[in-house]
C-alpha positions as a printed NumPy array, in Angstrom:
array([[-176.418,  192.176,   77.089],
       [-173.253,  193.686,   78.499],
       [-170.724,  191.982,   80.707],
       [-167.639,  192.302,   82.872],
       [-165.645,  190.577,   80.166],
       [-162.869,  193.178,   80.045],
       [-161.63 ,  191.929,   83.408],
       [-162.304,  188.258,   82.69 ],
       [-161.192,  187.764,   79.092],
       [-158.502,  185.127,   78.569],
       [-155.723,  187.557,   77.72 ],
       [-153.551,  184.879,   76.142],
       [-156.006,  184.834,   73.225],
       [-156.594,  188.57 ,   72.882],
       [-153.575,  189.421,   70.739],
       [-154.295,  186.495,   68.436],
       [-157.877,  187.715,   67.971],
       [-156.761,  191.293,   67.31 ],
       [-154.139,  190.189,   64.796],
       [-156.566,  187.873,   63.025],
       [-159.31 ,  190.502,   62.723],
       [-157.527,  193.838,   62.293],
       [-157.71 ,  193.788,   58.484],
       [-160.973,  191.922,   57.995],
       [-163.704,  194.026,   56.323],
       [-166.542,  193.083,   58.676],
       [-166.115,  191.957,   62.293],
       [-169.091,  191.571,   64.64 ],
       [-168.895,  191.984,   68.415],
       [-171.863,  190.322,   70.142],
       [-172.939,  191.769,   73.482],
       [-169.752,  193.733,   74.051],
       [-171.072,  197.186,   74.938],
       [-169.165,  197.258,   78.233],
       [-165.789,  196.754,   76.513],
       [-165.934,  196.577,   72.696],
       [-163.388,  194.658,   70.684],
       [-161.03 ,  197.234,   69.141],
       [-161.138,  195.627,   65.694],
       [-164.924,  195.237,   65.553],
       [-166.713,  197.075,   62.756],
       [-170.205,  196.157,   64.033],
       [-171.882,  195.585,   67.383],
       [-175.153,  193.978,   68.412],
       [-176.178,  194.673,   72.001],
       [-179.291,  195.522,   74.009],
       [-177.689,  198.834,   75.021],
       [-177.118,  201.837,   72.722],
       [-173.863,  203.165,   71.295],
       [-173.865,  205.993,   73.845],
       [-173.456,  203.471,   76.678],
       [-170.294,  201.893,   75.257],
       [-167.439,  201.485,   77.708],
       [-163.717,  201.641,   77.096],
       [-162.462,  199.177,   74.459],
       [-160.752,  195.957,   75.441],
       [-157.345,  197.512,   74.762],
       [-157.43 ,  201.085,   75.993],
       [-155.4  ,  203.542,   73.942],
       [-155.345,  201.283,   70.885],
       [-157.238,  202.237,   67.687],
       [-160.906,  201.292,   67.379],
       [-162.963,  200.794,   64.209],
       [-166.484,  200.762,   65.616],
       [-168.742,  203.74 ,   64.884],
       [-172.37 ,  204.55 ,   65.625],
       [-173.569,  203.473,   62.17 ],
       [-172.232,  199.964,   62.826],
       [-174.165,  199.58 ,   66.074],
       [-177.403,  197.562,   66.277],
       [-179.6  ,  197.638,   69.377],
       [-181.366,  194.28 ,   69.63 ],
       [-182.176,  191.336,   71.854],
       [-179.647,  188.69 ,   70.799],
       [-182.067,  185.942,   71.862],
       [-184.716,  187.148,   69.41 ],
       [-184.669,  185.714,   65.886],
       [-183.295,  186.536,   63.464],
       [-180.485,  189.046,   63.846],
       [-180.78 ,  191.793,   61.194],
       [-177.826,  190.623,   59.105],
       [-177.643,  188.418,   55.986],
       [-176.191,  184.926,   56.055],
       [-172.386,  184.954,   56.06 ],
       [-172.239,  188.751,   56.261],
       [-169.321,  188.856,   58.695],
       [-165.8  ,  187.572,   58.301],
       [-165.506,  186.991,   62.057],
       [-167.768,  187.194,   65.116],
       [-166.525,  187.763,   68.662],
       [-168.698,  186.703,   71.623],
       [-167.029,  186.888,   75.014],
       [-168.685,  186.374,   78.408],
       [-172.225,  186.566,   77.131],
       [-173.506,  183.035,   76.506],
       [-173.549,  182.132,   80.201],
       [-175.85 ,  185.118,   80.866],
       [-178.577,  184.95 ,   78.249],
       [-181.854,  183.03 ,   78.32 ],
       [-181.247,  181.187,   75.02 ],
       [-177.546,  180.64 ,   74.32 ],
       [-178.336,  177.932,   71.754],
       [-180.113,  180.526,   69.616],
       [-177.167,  182.918,   69.943],
       [-174.801,  180.169,   68.754],
       [-177.038,  179.43 ,   65.76 ],
       [-177.116,  183.093,   64.791],
       [-173.353,  183.45 ,   65.245],
       [-172.785,  180.606,   62.794],
       [-175.414,  181.957,   60.404],
       [-174.155,  185.547,   60.115],
       [-170.394,  184.88 ,   60.349],
       [-167.997,  182.491,   58.669],
       [-165.75 ,  182.101,   61.717],
       [-165.442,  183.397,   65.232],
       [-164.465,  183.11 ,   68.859],
       [-166.544,  182.44 ,   71.968],
       [-165.499,  182.558,   75.581],
       [-167.274,  181.896,   78.872],
       [-166.262,  181.027,   82.406],
       [-165.46 ,  177.329,   82.597],
       [-167.812,  175.037,   84.447],
       [-165.015,  174.579,   86.985],
       [-164.917,  178.337,   87.654],
       [-168.701,  178.389,   87.986],
       [-168.425,  175.495,   90.475],
       [-165.708,  176.952,   92.715],
       [-165.973,  178.921,   95.958],
       [-162.985,  181.207,   95.428],
       [-162.626,  182.625,   98.96 ],
       [-160.449,  180.849,  101.496],
       [-161.946,  179.587,  104.754],
       [-165.292,  178.43 ,  103.389],
       [-166.493,  176.789,  106.609],
       [-165.39 ,  179.712,  108.786],
       [-167.131,  182.117,  106.462],
       [-170.341,  180.11 ,  106.891],
       [-170.017,  180.232,  110.685],
       [-169.671,  184.029,  110.762],
       [-172.436,  184.554,  108.238],
       [-170.435,  185.559,  105.192],
       [-172.19 ,  184.926,  101.85 ],
       [-171.456,  181.748,   99.914],
       [-170.352,  182.84 ,   96.452],
       [-169.898,  179.86 ,   94.184],
       [-169.144,  180.971,   90.652],
       [-171.176,  183.967,   89.503],
       [-174.671,  184.228,   90.922],
       [-176.144,  186.079,   87.942],
       [-175.085,  183.465,   85.391],
       [-177.731,  181.049,   84.087],
       [-175.611,  178.284,   82.565],
       [-172.701,  175.942,   83.054],
       [-170.873,  175.855,   79.704],
       [-168.668,  172.959,   78.566],
       [-166.891,  171.913,   75.388],
       [-168.387,  169.074,   73.394],
       [-166.109,  168.29 ,   70.479],
       [-166.039,  171.441,   68.347],
       [-169.184,  172.813,   69.971],
       [-170.774,  173.691,   73.298],
       [-173.18 ,  172.087,   75.723],
       [-175.196,  174.144,   78.216],
       [-176.516,  172.914,   81.557],
       [-178.858,  175.156,   83.529],
       [-177.49 ,  176.353,   86.874],
       [-179.736,  175.871,   89.894],
       [-179.608,  176.838,   93.566],
       [-178.663,  173.222,   94.253],
       [-175.192,  174.064,   92.927],
       [-174.458,  176.182,   96.022],
       [-176.527,  174.188,   98.526],
       [-173.739,  171.955,   99.811],
       [-169.951,  171.61 ,   99.546],
       [-170.718,  168.139,   98.208],
       [-171.515,  169.913,   94.94 ],
       [-168.873,  172.635,   94.648],
       [-165.115,  172.926,   94.934],
       [-163.365,  174.945,   97.645],
       [-159.924,  176.524,   97.61 ],
       [-158.93 ,  174.249,  100.49 ],
       [-159.758,  171.179,   98.409],
       [-157.856,  172.542,   95.432],
       [-154.849,  173.62 ,   97.464],
       [-154.43 ,  176.615,   95.148],
       [-156.345,  179.072,   93.015],
       [-157.457,  178.284,   89.479],
       [-155.197,  179.329,   86.625],
       [-156.662,  181.699,   83.994],
       [-156.769,  178.789,   81.551],
       [-158.694,  176.616,   84.033],
       [-161.133,  179.435,   84.756],
       [-162.039,  180.049,   81.102],
       [-163.653,  178.12 ,   78.276],
       [-162.398,  179.363,   74.91 ],
       [-163.308,  178.207,   71.418],
       [-162.285,  179.36 ,   67.962],
       [-164.845,  178.04 ,   65.487],
       [-165.17 ,  178.029,   61.717],
       [-168.203,  177.28 ,   59.57 ],
       [-170.378,  175.72 ,   62.256],
       [-170.876,  176.186,   65.997],
       [-172.83 ,  173.216,   67.387],
       [-174.681,  173.919,   70.635],
       [-177.243,  172.031,   72.682],
       [-178.875,  172.073,   76.099],
       [-178.201,  169.185,   78.446],
       [-181.434,  168.4  ,   80.273],
       [-181.434,  167.031,   83.817],
       [-185.069,  166.321,   84.592],
       [-185.298,  163.107,   86.621],
       [-185.409,  163.336,   90.452],
       [-181.884,  163.372,   91.851],
       [-180.273,  163.782,   88.428],
       [-179.039,  167.314,   89.09 ],
       [-177.498,  166.36 ,   92.419],
       [-175.78 ,  163.317,   90.922],
       [-174.419,  165.388,   88.049],
       [-173.027,  168.067,   90.364],
       [-171.352,  165.516,   92.631],
       [-169.919,  163.63 ,   89.655],
       [-168.524,  166.804,   88.127],
       [-166.821,  167.749,   91.401],
       [-165.287,  164.294,   91.799],
       [-163.884,  164.278,   88.259],
       [-162.671,  167.887,   88.483],
       [-160.727,  167.267,   91.692],
       [-159.172,  164.113,   90.216],
       [-158.101,  165.994,   87.091],
       [-156.661,  168.91 ,   89.064],
       [-154.808,  166.587,   91.454],
       [-153.114,  164.958,   88.471],
       [-151.774,  168.383,   87.383],
       [-149.973,  169.111,   90.658]])
């Protein structure tokens, strides 16, 4: 799975990741074909080496070569690496896309001793980022809340992650999503991203909303709490 992560990556963490990994013997990039991590020695992606895009930092040295590239479905078990094979694993803007992010987290923690994951925050996935939402509806402009191709809301839970499936309900009504007018500003890069450095373990679980009305209540509750939190930061 490839992504648009080069344009979305939380840049305040990039130099720290590069510095931490530049001298490590084995560094795995997971799903980064579109923009490989410069310090990665290995890649696992559904696309081949020949489809690799420009690295995250253009013009900087890269370590990745064709013999370190594995074409595989990251949601299929197991990945073709031994336990603890990698010193560090990098997974940016992938987990929100794939059908089984819990499996990907388990494999990350199995094959690597430490790593970094990043996704859009649930707030970013719940925000209509264009101004004039109601006017746009009147003139027939599309409603784009978050990223339509993403499957999951991702949130921190202690030192791990919790995944909640996205549904069409999330864009059905402004009762369930945040508008720029309500925020009074655009999101900061830190608010728009979920970032996690992990070591040893990477707990992950799916949060199931299965009772009638549970999804709607959860969406409305998240919006209410998000607006309260953001108002306190002004």
